[in-house]
C-alpha positions in Angstrom: 89.7 -94.3 -183.8 86.0 -95.1 -183.5 84.5 -98.5 -183.8 84.3 -99.5 -187.5 80.5 -99.5 -187.3 80.5 -95.8 -186.5 83.3 -94.5 -188.7 82.3 -91.5 -190.8 83.7 -91.2 -194.3 84.2 -88.5 -196.9 84.6 -89.6 -200.5 86.6 -86.8 -202.2 86.3 -86.7 -206.0 88.2 -84.1 -208.1 86.3 -83.4 -211.3 86.4 -81.2 -214.4 84.2 -81.6 -217.5 83.1 -85.2 -216.8 79.4 -85.0 -217.9 79.6 -88.4 -219.6 80.9 -90.2 -216.5 79.8 -88.3 -213.4 76.3 -89.8 -213.2 77.7 -93.4 -213.2 80.2 -92.3 -210.6 77.7 -90.7 -208.2 75.1 -93.5 -208.7 77.7 -96.1 -207.6 78.0 -94.3 -204.2 74.2 -93.8 -203.8 74.0 -97.6 -204.0 76.7 -98.3 -201.4 76.0 -100.9 -198.7 77.7 -98.6 -196.1 75.0 -96.5 -194.2 74.3 -93.3 -196.1 74.2 -91.3 -192.9 77.9 -92.2 -192.2 79.4 -91.0 -195.5 79.4 -88.0 -197.8 80.5 -87.6 -201.4 82.3 -84.3 -202.1 82.5 -83.5 -205.8 85.4 -80.9 -206.0 84.7 -79.4 -209.4 87.3 -77.4 -211.3 84.6 -75.0 -212.7 83.4 -77.4 -215.4 81.7 -75.7 -218.4 80.2 -78.8 -220.1 77.2 -79.3 -217.9 78.9 -81.4 -215.2 78.0 -78.9 -212.5 74.3 -79.0 -213.4 74.3 -82.7 -213.0 76.0 -82.6 -209.6 73.7 -79.9 -208.4 70.7 -82.0 -209.3 72.0 -84.9 -207.2 72.9 -82.4 -204.4 69.2 -81.3 -204.3 68.0 -84.9 -203.9 70.7 -86.3 -201.6 71.9 -84.6 -198.4 75.2 -86.5 -198.4 76.3 -85.3 -201.9 77.9 -81.9 -202.1 79.4 -79.8 -204.9 82.6 -77.9 -203.9 84.1 -75.3 -206.1 87.7 -75.9 -207.0 88.9 -72.5 -208.4 92.4 -73.9 -208.5 91.3 -76.3 -211.3 94.0 -79.0 -210.8 93.3 -82.4 -209.2 95.5 -82.0 -206.1 94.0 -78.6 -205.3 90.5 -80.1 -205.6 91.4 -83.0 -203.4 92.9 -80.8 -200.7 89.9 -78.6 -200.8 87.7 -81.6 -200.2 89.9 -82.9 -197.4 89.9 -79.5 -195.6 86.1 -79.2 -196.0 85.6 -82.7 -194.5 85.1 -83.3 -190.8 84.9 -87.1 -191.2 87.1 -89.9 -189.7 88.2 -91.4 -193.0 89.0 -89.9 -196.4 88.7 -91.8 -199.6 90.0 -90.3 -202.8 88.2 -91.3 -205.9 88.0 -90.4 -209.6 85.1 -88.9 -211.6 86.2 -91.1 -214.6 85.4 -94.2 -212.5 82.7 -96.0 -210.5 82.7 -98.1 -207.4 81.4 -101.6 -206.5 78.4 -101.4 -204.1 80.5 -102.6 -201.1 83.5 -100.3 -202.0 83.3 -98.1 -198.9 82.4 -101.0 -196.6 85.4 -103.1 -197.7 87.7 -100.1 -197.4 86.7 -99.6 -193.8 87.0 -103.3 -193.0 90.5 -103.4 -194.4 91.5 -100.1 -192.6 90.2 -101.3 -189.2 91.4 -104.9 -189.3 95.0 -104.0 -190.2 97.4 -101.7 -188.6 97.9 -99.6 -191.7 97.7 -95.9 -192.8 96.1 -96.5 -196.2 94.2 -99.1 -198.0 93.0 -99.6 -201.6 92.1 -102.2 -204.1 92.9 -103.2 -207.7 91.2 -101.1 -210.4 89.5 -102.9 -213.3 90.1 -100.9 -216.4 87.2 -101.0 -218.8 86.1 -99.6 -222.2 83.5 -100.4 -224.8 85.3 -100.2 -228.2 88.0 -102.4 -229.5 90.8 -99.9 -229.1 89.7 -99.0 -225.6 89.5 -102.7 -224.5 93.0 -103.2 -225.9 94.3 -100.3 -223.8 92.4 -101.6 -220.8 93.8 -105.1 -221.0 97.4 -103.8 -221.6 97.1 -101.6 -218.5 96.1 -104.6 -216.5 99.0 -106.7 -217.7 102.3 -107.3 -215.8 104.2 -106.8 -219.1 102.5 -103.4 -219.5 102.7 -102.0 -216.0 105.3 -104.2 -214.2 104.6 -104.8 -210.6 102.0 -102.1 -210.3 99.7 -104.5 -208.3 96.8 -102.1 -208.0 96.2 -102.8 -211.7 95.7 -106.6 -211.4 96.4 -108.1 -207.9 94.4 -111.1 -206.9 95.6 -111.5 -203.3 95.9 -109.1 -200.3 99.4 -107.7 -200.1 101.3 -104.6 -198.9 102.2 -102.2 -201.7 104.0 -98.9 -202.3 101.0 -97.1 -203.7 97.3 -97.5 -204.6 95.2 -95.5 -207.0 92.1 -94.7 -205.0 93.5 -94.5 -201.5 91.5 -94.7 -198.3 93.3 -92.8 -195.4 92.8 -92.3 -191.7 92.1 -88.6 -191.4 94.5 -88.4 -188.4 97.4 -89.6 -190.6 96.7 -87.1 -193.4 96.7 -84.3 -190.7 100.0 -85.6 -189.5 101.9 -86.1 -192.8 100.2 -83.4 -194.9 97.8 -83.4 -197.8 98.4 -83.6 -201.6 101.4 -81.7 -203.1 99.7 -79.1 -205.3 102.7 -78.7 -207.5 102.2 -82.2 -208.9 99.5 -82.2 -211.6 100.3 -85.9 -212.1 101.5 -88.6 -209.6 100.3 -86.7 -206.6 98.8 -89.9 -205.1 102.2 -91.6 -205.5 103.9 -88.8 -203.7 101.4 -88.8 -200.8 101.7 -92.6 -200.5 105.5 -92.2 -200.5 105.1 -90.0 -197.4 102.7 -92.5 -195.8 105.4 -95.2 -196.0 108.2 -92.7 -195.1 106.3 -91.9 -191.9 106.3 -95.6 -190.8 102.8 -96.6 -192.0 101.9 -99.5 -194.4 99.7 -99.5 -197.4 97.5 -102.5 -197.9 95.9 -103.6 -201.2 92.9 -105.8 -200.8 91.2 -107.5 -203.9 87.9 -107.1 -202.0 88.0 -103.4 -202.7 86.8 -103.1 -206.2 86.4 -100.1 -208.6 86.2 -99.6 -212.3 88.0 -97.0 -214.4 87.2 -96.0 -218.0 90.4 -96.0 -220.0 91.2 -93.7 -222.8 90.3 -94.8 -226.3 92.8 -92.6 -228.1 96.4 -93.8 -228.6 97.5 -90.2 -228.7 95.9 -89.4 -225.4 97.4 -92.6 -223.9 100.9 -91.5 -225.0 100.3 -88.1 -223.5 99.0 -89.6 -220.2 102.0 -91.9 -219.7 104.5 -89.4 -220.9 103.3 -87.1 -218.1 103.4 -89.9 -215.6 107.0 -90.4 -216.4 107.8 -86.7 -216.4 106.2 -85.9 -213.0 107.6 -89.1 -211.4 111.0 -87.5 -211.6 109.7 -84.6 -209.5 108.4 -87.0 -206.9 111.8 -88.7 -206.9 113.6 -85.4 -206.6 111.5 -84.3 -203.6 112.3 -87.4 -201.6 115.8 -88.2 -202.8 114.9 -91.7 -204.1 112.2 -93.6 -206.1 109.5 -95.6 -204.4 110.0 -98.6 -206.7 112.5 -99.9 -209.2 109.7 -100.3 -211.8 109.6 -96.5 -212.2 113.1 -96.6 -213.6 112.7 -99.5 -216.1 111.0 -97.7 -219.0 113.7 -94.9 -218.9 116.4 -97.5 -218.9 114.8 -99.3 -221.8 114.7 -96.0 -223.8 118.3 -95.2 -223.0 119.6 -98.6 -224.0 117.7 -98.4 -227.3 119.1 -94.9 -228.1 122.7 -96.0 -227.1 122.3 -99.3 -228.9 121.2 -97.7 -232.1 123.9 -95.0 -232.2 126.8 -96.7 -230.6 126.0 -99.8 -232.7 127.0 -97.9 -235.8 130.5 -97.8 -234.3 130.8 -101.0 -232.3 129.3 -104.1 -233.8 129.1 -105.9 -230.5 126.8 -103.2 -229.1 124.7 -103.5 -232.2 124.3 -107.2 -231.7 123.4 -106.6 -228.0 120.8 -104.1 -229.2 119.3 -106.6 -231.6 119.1 -109.1 -228.7 117.3 -106.5 -226.6 114.8 -105.6 -229.3 114.3 -109.3 -230.1 113.5 -110.1 -226.5 111.1 -107.2 -226.2 109.3 -108.2 -229.4 108.9 -111.7 -228.1 107.6 -110.4 -224.8 105.2 -108.1 -226.6 104.0 -111.0 -228.8 103.5 -113.5 -226.0 101.7 -111.0 -223.7 99.6 -109.7 -226.6 98.6 -113.2 -227.7 97.5 -114.0 -224.1 95.3 -111.0 -224.1 93.9 -111.8 -227.6 92.9 -115.2 -226.3 90.6 -113.3 -223.9 89.2 -110.9 -226.5 90.0 -111.5 -230.2 88.6 -108.1 -231.2 91.7 -106.3 -229.8 94.2 -107.9 -232.2 94.5 -104.8 -234.4 95.8 -102.6 -231.6 97.3 -104.6 -228.7 100.8 -105.2 -230.3 101.3 -101.4 -230.5 100.0 -100.5 -227.0 102.8 -102.0 -224.9 105.5 -100.0 -226.8 103.3 -96.8 -226.3 103.1 -97.4 -222.6 106.8 -98.0 -222.2 108.4 -95.5 -224.6 106.1 -92.6 -223.6 106.7 -93.2 -219.9 110.5 -93.6 -220.5 110.8 -90.5 -222.7 108.7 -88.5 -220.2 111.0 -89.7 -217.4 114.1 -88.6 -219.3 112.6 -85.2 -220.1 111.9 -84.9 -216.4 115.5 -85.7 -215.5 116.6 -82.9 -217.9 114.1 -80.4 -216.6 114.3 -81.0 -212.9 118.0 -81.9 -212.5 119.9 -80.4 -215.4 118.2 -77.3 -217.1 115.6 -76.5 -214.4 113.6 -74.7 -217.1 110.6 -73.0 -215.7 109.1 -72.5 -219.2 109.2 -76.2 -219.9 107.7 -77.0 -216.5 104.8 -74.6 -217.1 104.3 -76.2 -220.5 104.1 -79.7 -219.0 101.8 -78.5 -216.2 99.4 -77.2 -218.8 99.6 -80.4 -220.8 98.7 -82.5 -217.8 95.5 -80.7 -217.0 
C-alpha cells in the first residue's frame, strides 16, 4: 500500500433518478480537503430519465475527476460493481446519491484506513430531513431503540463493527474477496462486509468520518424500505449459513411472539398474560424513547410514537417472509416480485 499522502481514491456512487439530491452530493465531493488530483467520483447511473444524467454531465464537463458511467443493469450492486471495475485507484469508497459528505470525509477515511490494520472503515451517518415527519423518521433511525446496536447510525466513539453503510475499502481486499453480490437488491453492503470479516479483516467505525443521509418522509415508503431490509437479510444469512449480528433476528422474534401470544392466548390464559407483559414493556420503551426524542424536537410528537413500531414490524414481517421464500417455498415468482419492489 502506498503512503497515505499518495493514495488514490474512487468514490463510487450508484444512482437512479436523483435530480433533487445529486447536486448536493457531488458538490460535497468538489469541496473535499483531500487533493482533487488523487480522487475521482464515479456516478454509476441506472439510466435515469428525470434529468439526473444532464446534471451529472454538466459537472463532468467542468471537473476532470467527475465521471458518468452507464449502469444498464439498473440495480445498485450492478452499478457499484461497474464503478469498481472501471476504477484503477488504490481505495474504493461506496457512497449514496441520496446523501452528502462532510468536507474531510475522504481524508478521514484514508487516515482511519492507514492508521489501523483493517479491511474497511466507515463512519456514523447523520439522518436528516426538513419536514416534521421526516425529522421524526430521522431521529428514530438514529435511536438505539429504533435500530438496536447498528452503531453506524449513532456511534460517538471509535469501535469495531460488523458493518458500515458507506464503506471505504482497500482495493486489494475487494479484488481478493470479490465485489458486491448482484442478486441482492438490498443488504448488498452487509453481505460484502460479512465477507470482509469472514476473510479475517476488521471493520472500523470512526466518528470522525461524517456523512449525511436524507431519510424518507413517507411512512409507507419507510415500511417498504425496512420490509425489504428484513426480506433480503434472510438471503444474506442463507448464503453464509449464519447471521452477522443477533440484532437482525430481534424484530422477527418480536413479530412471532406477538402472533403466538395473540392466538395461543385465546386458549391459554398464562400466554395471554405474558403477551400483555410484552406489549406493555414495548409500549413503555416506545414512550420513553419517543419522549427523549421529543425533548430534542417538539415538532415530531405527532409521528414519533408510530415510527418505532413501523421499523420493527416491517423488518420483522419482511424477515419472516424471507424465511418462507428462501428456506421453505423457494418461490421464484415471489422473489422476482420482491426484487422489483426493492428497486
